N, C-alpha and C positions, 0 to 999 in steps of 0.2 A: 736437263732432269734426266735422274735414273731410274728407270722405272723395272719392275720384278714382273714378268707374266709367267701364271704358273698355267701352262698347257695341260689340263686334268687329264690321269694316264699315260704322259709322256713326260717329257722334259718344262726343267724351267729356267726361262731366260731373262738372263741381264741386258736390259737395252738403253743405251742413253741415246736419248733425243734433242736433237736441236730443235731452238722456236718454239719450245715449251714455254719458254720467259715470254709473256708475253705484257705490252704496256702502249699506252697512249692510245689511239682511233683507231690504229691498223693491229689492234688484238686478233680480232677474228681471222683475219690475213694471213694470219703468222702462227695462229696456235695449229700446233703437231695435233689429228685428229686418230680415233679409234681405227681408223683403217689405213691410219699411215705407221701408227705404229703393228697393225696384221704385216704389215708391207713387209715391216722390217725383219719379221719372225718367219716370211714365207707363206705366210696364210692369207688365203681370201676370206673375206667378209661373206662371202658365202655358201663357204662351208663350216663356220665358225660362229656361236656367238659370244659375245662380249661381259664380262660380269665385273659391276665395283660394287664391293659389299654385300652378296649376292643377290644385284639387281641387274638385267639385262642394261646396257647402256646402246646408246644410235651412233653407228658407225660414223658417222660425224661430227661428232659430236667432241670437244676440246678432251688430248687426256688431262686431268687434274689432279691425279692421284698417282701413286707410286707402289701399288701394289695392283693389278688388274688379274682376275682367272679368264682363263679362254678353254669353252666345252664344243670340241669337235661335232660337229653336228654328221658329218658323213666321214665313213671310214671303213675301210676294206675294200673290196671288191667282186 
């Protein structure tokens, strides 16, 4: 599954996720989570919020959409 990740105020990433297609009884074990998606673009769940259709989603929820918005909570120094 290809996911477009729009990091607000920064760049947009196209991420190809393996394990997003789930079938059978092992669906929850094989599903790629939003935390996995963040790791692909070098962000920690502690520094961002992930939004789907304008609503925050838990980092341990499986990715089931092809467009995600990421808001950085901490920036600068």
